[in-house]
NURO-900002 format. One record per residue: residue in one letter; z, x, y of N, C-alpha, C, O in turn. Coordinates in steps of 0.05 Angstrom, whole numbers, plus 5000, padded with zeros to 4 digits. Layout:
residues N
AZXYZXYZXYZXY/...
//
This chain:
residues 323
M654931793367653931613390651331773408652131933425/S649131743407647531803429647231733452648231503456/T645931853474645831753503643031753505641531923496/A642031473524639631483529638131713549639131833569/P635831743540635131973564635131863588635331613590/P634932033611635231923637632031743642629931813633/A632531533657629331433661628331603684629331683704/P625331623670623531733699623931713715624531483719/A624031903741623931853766621331723778619031833778/T621931453792619531283806618131363832619331513848/G616731323834614931493854616431483882616431663899/A617831183882619031183908622131323910623431323931/S622831433887625531603892623931933894625132103908/R621632003882620632233888620132313913620732533922/L618632073931618332133956620932163969621132373982/A622932013969625532063981627232293977628832383993/R626632413948627232673957625632913964626633133968/R623432883964621533023978621833024007621733214022/G622232724015623332724045625632844059625932934082/S627832834035630332954038630433194044631633274064/R628633424022628433634025627233814051627634034061/R625733574054623133724078625433644112624833744133/G627433494109629233514126630933644125631933714147/D632233754101633934024103632734224117633734354135/D629934244104628734504108628434554138628534774149/G627934274151626834294178629834304191629834374215/F631734274183634834294198635434624198636234764216/R634734704172635535034169633635134186634635284203/L630935104189629235254206630935214238631835404250/L631234944247632434894273634735104282634935214304/T636535124260638835254262638635524262640035654279/R637135654247635935924250634236004275634336214286/L632835814281631835954310633935894333633836034353/A635535714330637835654353639335884355639635974378/G640536024330642136324321639736494330640536634349/L637836534327635636654343635536734374635536944387/T635636464379634736484415637236594427637136714448/V639836544411642036654427642037024421642737194438/L641337064399641037424402639137504415639037734424/V636837284417634437434439635737474469635637674483/I636937214474637537184505640037474511640337594532/L641337514488643237644490642537994493643538174506/G640437974476638538234476637138284510637138504520/L635938044522634338094544636038104563635438254582/I638237984564640738044592641138304585640038484598/T642738364563642938744558640938884571641539034590/W638138864563635738994568635339064605634739264618/S635838804608634738724634636738924660635939044679/I639738884650641738994669641639284667641239434686/T641939374639641139624636639839744653640739884671/R636639684649634239774665635139834695634940034709/E636439554701637039604739639439794739640139834762/A640539894724643040054731642440344715644240484705/L640240404714639140604692639740854724640841074719/P638840804752638141004766641241124771641341354779/A643541004766646241134773646841204748648041414752/F646841164716646841274703645941524698647241704689/R642541534705641441844713642641994729642442234722/Q644141944752645742064776648342184762648942424763/E650041964749652242084746652742134714654942204705/G650342084700651742144668654042074652654341824648/L655442214642657642134627659942104652661641924650/G659942224668661542134695661441874703663341814717/F659641704697660041454711662041334697663041154711/L663441354673665541274661668041474663670241394657/T667641704671670341844668671041914696673242014700/N669441884717670041984746672141764758671741524758/R673941854767675741694778674641674811676141534824/R672541774824671941714855669441484859667541464844/W669741364876667641144882667841154910669541054925/V665441314918665141304947662341264946660841444939/P661541024954658640964963656641024985654240994987/N658841145004657441185031656941465040656341535063/E657541615017656141905022653441905011652241714999/S652742085016649442225008649842404995651642555003/P648442474968649342294954651742074946653942144955/G651741864934654241724934655641804905654441934888/I658141714903659941864882660541544872661641374886/F659441514842660141244831661841334802660741444783/G664541264802665541314778667641084773669440994788/A666540974740667940694742670240754723670740584706/W671640984724674941034709676640824716677740654702/T676640864745678640644764679240344758681140204754/F676140314759675839974755676539894724678139714721/I675540024703676140024678679139994673680339804664/F680140214680683240174679684739894690686339764677/G684039864712685039684726684439404711686239234712/T681739354697680839124677683539104663685238944669/F683639294643685439334620688339244631689739064622/F688939374650692139364655691739144662691738994643/V691139004684691738744700691238514668692838334666/S689538534650689138394633691638374604692538194590/L691838634606695138604589697438504608699138354599/I697438594635699738454653700138144641702138034631/A696938034645697037784645698037634612699037414608/L697137844592697837704566700437724559701537574543/V701837954573704937934567706537654586708737564581/F704937574604705837304612705137144603706636954606/A702637074586702036814581702236814552702036574544/V702637004530702236984507704936824496704936654478/P707636904512710336794494710036534514711136324506/A708836524534709736194543707036054531707135804529/S705436144525703435944509704235864486704135624481/I705436064462706036014440708935864443709535774421/G711135804463712835644465711535404472711435204457/I710835434489709035104500707434934476707134694477/A706335124454704934984433707034984411706234974388/L709034984414711434974392712634784401713734644383/F713034694425714534484436713034244434713934014433/I709934344435708434074434707733984404707633744399/T707334104393707534054355710034034341710333924319/E711934134354714334104329716733904344718033724333/L717033974368719733784379718933544399720433354399/A716933554414715833434435716133074425715233004403/P717132904440716432584431713432574441712132694458/T712832344418710132324427708832234458706532264465/R710432134471709632144497709832354517708432374537/V711932504509711732784527709632914518708533064534/R708532904493706833184477703833004493701933124501/R704032754496700332694509701032794536699132894548/V703032784547703132824576702133134579700233234591/M704333224561703033574564700133704557698933894567/T699633504534697933614524695333554551693633734555/F695133344565693733314591693533474612691733534628/V696733554608697133804639695834014630694434144646/M696134084603694034324597691534314602690534504614/D690034134594686934094595686934094624685234254631/L688034004642687833924672687534274681685534394691/L690234384675690134654680687734834671687435034685/A686234794653684234994643681634904655679535014650/A681934674671679834554686679234674719677134704731/V681634734726681934844754680435084753680435264736/P679135064776676635304783678635564794680035554814/S678435734783679335944790679436104820681136274825/V678036024836678336044862680935924876682136054893/V681735624865684035544872685635704864687335774880/F685735804840689135964831688136254856690036324871/G686436354859686736554878687236504900689136634909/L686036334916686636204944690036154953691336184973/W690736044920693536004932695636314919698036344925/G694436464903696136724902694636864928696337024935/V693036894942692837034969694136884994694737025013/S694536714996695336525018698836485011700336425029/V699836514986702536444983703136674974704036854988/L702636684943704236914928704837174943707137254949/A702337304947702337514958703637614985704137834993/I704137374998705437435021708437455017709437645028/K710237275001712037204985713237384972715737414972/A711237554956711837774932713238034946715538084940/P712038174964713338424972717138454967718438584952/D717738294985721138284980721538184955723838274951/F721038074937721637984910720938284892722538394876/Y718738374897718738644878720138834885721039004869/E720738834919722639054919725139024914726439234911/A726738764912729038714907729038794872730738944863/I727338694859727538784830726339104821726839204799/G725039194838723239444834725939704845726439904830/S726939674862728539874874730139954850729440164838/P733039774837734039814831733239984789734640134776/L731139884784729839924760728340244764728240394745/S727440294785726140554792728140814793727341034787/A730240764798732340964787732241054765732541284758/I731840804749732440944717730541144716728341114726/P731441444698729641584690727741464677728341264663/G724341574680722541404660720741194677718341164676/L722341064690721840774695720540744730719240554739/G721441014745720741014770717341044775716341054797/G716441044758713441084766712240754762710640684779/V712840594743711840354733713440224756711840134773/F716340184764716939974791717440094809719039994826/G716440354814716440474850715140324867713440164860/G715640364891713640294908711340474923711340704914/P709740444941710040224965709739804944708139734927/Y711439664955711039454941708839244957708939154980/N707039224939705239024955704438814951704938774927/G703238624961703738324953700538324933700138214912/K699138454945696238484934696438654911695238844920/S697038714891697238924869696638854838696038624831/F696839024825696738874798698838714785698038594765/L700838694792702338494778702238234789703038044775/T701338204809700337984828697937854811697937614803/A696038034808693537944793694537914764693237724752/G695938004751696237954729697637654723697337514703/F699137604744700737324742698437144747697836974730/I697537164764695236944777693236964748692236744744/L692437154731690637144716692537004685691536874666/A694937074688696336934664696436564668695936404651/L697036524690696736204695693836104684693535884672/M692136254687689836174684688836204649687536024637/V689636394639689236434613690836304595690036274572/T694136194604695235994587694435754580694635704556/P693635614591691435354577690235424558690535274539/I688935594555686235674535687535774516686135754496/I690235884512691436024490693035824485693535824461/T694235624497695735474489694335214474695535074458/S691735174480690534964471689335094437689434964415/I688535284440687735414413690735484393690835404369/T692635604403694335544385695535314379695635274355/R696635114398696734864387695034644360695834514340/D692434694371690534594348691634754321692134634301/V691835014324692235214296695135114285695235024262/F696535114296699534994289698834634278699634534257/D698034554289697134204279696234294247697234194227/T693934514246693334524220695634594190695334624166/T697134604204699434744181699834484162700234264172/P699734524137700534294116703234224122704934394125/R703633914124705933844125707733884101710133934103/G706533874080708033944056709234154054711034184037/Q708234354072709534614064711334644084712934814078/K712234514116714234414131716634314119718934414121/E715934054105718033964095719434124074721834164072/A717434214059718834344031721034644043722934704028/A720734764064722034924077724734754091726834884094/L724634514097726234484108727934254083730134154086/A726634224069728234064041730534364023732434354008/L729034544032730434794016732834874036734035084031/G733534714057735634814073734934984098736735104110/A732635004105731935254122732935054149733434804146/T733135194172732435164198730235034209728235034194/R730134874239727534904242726135144246723735164243/W728135384256726335514268725835724243723935884245/E727535704220726535904197724135714178723235804157/M723235434190721635334177718835434194716735514184/I719335404216716735564238716735864230714435924225/R717936004228717236214221717036304193716536544188/G717536124176716936174144713936074142712036214133/A713835804154711235584143708635634170706335714169/V709735574184707835534203706635774219704135764222/F708036004229707436274236705236364213702836364219/P705836414193703936584170701136384165699036484157/H701436144169699335994162696936004190694435994191/S698936034210697336074237696436304250695136294271/R697036524236696536804245693736824257693236874281/A692036774235689336854243688436714272687636854290/G688636444275687936304297690036464321688936604338/M692236454323694136594340692736744356692236714380/I691737004333690437294349687737134356686837284372/G686636994354683836904354684336804387683236894407/G686236634386686536544412687736754440687136764464/V689536894424690437124449688137244453687137244475/L686737354431683337584447682037434458680537554474/L681637174460679837004465680836984503679337024522/G683736914504684437014537684737234544685237264568/L684737414530684037744534681037684550680937694575/G679237634536676337634543676137454569674237494583/R677537304575677537074602679237224618679137114641/A680837414619682037564635680737764647680637804672/M679337944624677838174630675238094653674538224673/G674137834643671637794658672137604687670337554703/E675037524688675737424715674837604738675437834740/T672937414758672537554787673737424810675537554821/I673137184819674437144840677237154847678037234869/A679037064825681737054835683237274832685537304841/A681737524814682737824815681937894841683837954855/A679837904852678037974876680137944896680938124911/L680937694895683037574918685837754922686737844943/V686737774901689737834898690438114881692738184874/I687938264874689038494860688738774891689739004888/G687538714912688538904934686239144931686739334946/A683939174917682239284929682539564929680839684942/G684539724916685139974918684740124891683939984873/Q685140414885683440574871685940784848685841014840/S687740594846689740684829689640724799689040544783/T690140894793690140904758693241014746693941144726/G694340954762697240974743698040724733697140494736/V700340794717701740474709703840444729706140524725/R703040324750704940204773704239884778702339794790/L706139754768706139464774705039454802702639424803/F706739494828706439404848704539544873704439514898/A702539734846701139944865697739684872696639554853/S697039684894694039624891692239694876692139934871/G690339534864688339664844685739544847685139464869/D684239524829681239444823680939384799682039484779/A679239214803677939114761674739184773674239254796/L673339134755670739134748669438914762668038954782/A669738704752669338454770669138384788667138264796/A671838454805672538414827670838654846669738594867/R670838874837669839164856666039024856664339084873/I665338814832662238754840661838624857660238654876/A664238354853664538124873664438224901663038104918/N666038454906666938544939663938674945663638654969/E662538754937661338994947658138884943656538924962/F657438764923654938694912653138584940650938684938/G653338454958652638284973651838564996650038485011/E652638825001652138985016650939215007649839385022/A651039224985649439454972646939444964645539234961/E646039744959643139704966641840004945643440164936/G639940004941639540334923641640334903642640144891/T642440644901642840754877646040564872646840484850/W647340504901649940394901649140084884650640024865/R647139894891646939634878646539764846647639624829/S645539944837644540054808646940104800647740034778/A648840244821652140304799654040014798655639964780/L653539844821654239624812654039474789655739354776/I651339494784649939314759651239514744652739364730/G651639764736651939894720655339774712656339744690/L656339744734659939684727659339434703660339424681/G657539264715657038994701656939074661658539024642/V654039214663654339354645656639414626656839294604/V658239584633660739644630662539394616663339374593/L662639254634663639014624663538894605665438824591/F660738854602659438694588659538834560659038704540/A659939054559660139294535663039224523663439204499/M665339174545667839184534668538924524670338884507/T666638684540667538414522666438374497667138194483/I664738524491663238524467664638644448664638524426/L666138894449667539054435669638884433670738914412/V670638714449674238624443672738294429674038134416/N671438284431669637974410669438144387671038054370/L667938394378668738494351670838604348670838634323/A672938704356675138764349676538474342677838484321/A676638264355677738014352677137864322678837744308/T674537894317673237784294673937994273674337874252/A674238244270675638384254678438324248679138264225/V680038334268683238244269683138024252684038074229/V682237774257681337504252681737494224683537404211/S679537604219678437644194681037754168681937644148/R681437984180683938104158686637934163688237904145/A686937814189689037654185689337394162691337324148/G686837294164686037154148686137094120686536894107/R685337414112686237504089688337534077688737504053/K690037604097692737654095694237394083695637344063/G692937224108694236974101693936824070695036614065/
//
């Protein structure tokens, strides 16, 4: 049984294929230009802020990263970023300690337990919280939480500080504007972001895997642990690290409630400071090398954010391969 050879392409079909090829080439060129534009913009930002920060980098050298003292009013000023680097990481980790369990719990409730009507309401509330300006959280923190927090901090900190090894973490003085207050405010801000990403990832778990686990006699928690979590591991990690990046870069809310201290100890109730908060508090009055040092803090924060994103990409890729 023989098959007839394909009919030769007509002029119209050749023109259509040529036009389709040109469209694909044009689309490919536009996407490449868009990607290169983003890289060029990031490169220009890095070059410009690094150039502005060079006077401070030249004056302090490696001490800009390792020195704990920040005294801009002396002549010459002393500019050490270590206190603010520590504060940025510390308050961000506190925020994640509060936000991650709450976000995963809310996402599981929305996707696995909540009725349809409740699911819609909670999804709307989470999206609404993500849209609230950070200054609103900061004002609530400084006008309400920071005023009422010291008595509560003392009530829980005094008994724990008597335990060997915990005295430094939970010891006084008990300040309303502190690492813990700032961490709690940042947790409120990053919880909607982590929840939204985690909820979307949980929704991608194949229904067949869930039903198979339940059919084999697994409880709902065993089904979640054996089917939902392994499938969603990479997305959960990505959401957590995205929340970490948001917490590290937050400015106004942290500046209002962190206290502007220069503590580098792991003390929850002590006043501290962060990179973005220090820039916001001092940039308006800074000049000369002081201004360059503040821009240098921005360079450090920019580099930290890039490193967190690179780490997130590596961790998500590795978790995805294991999954």
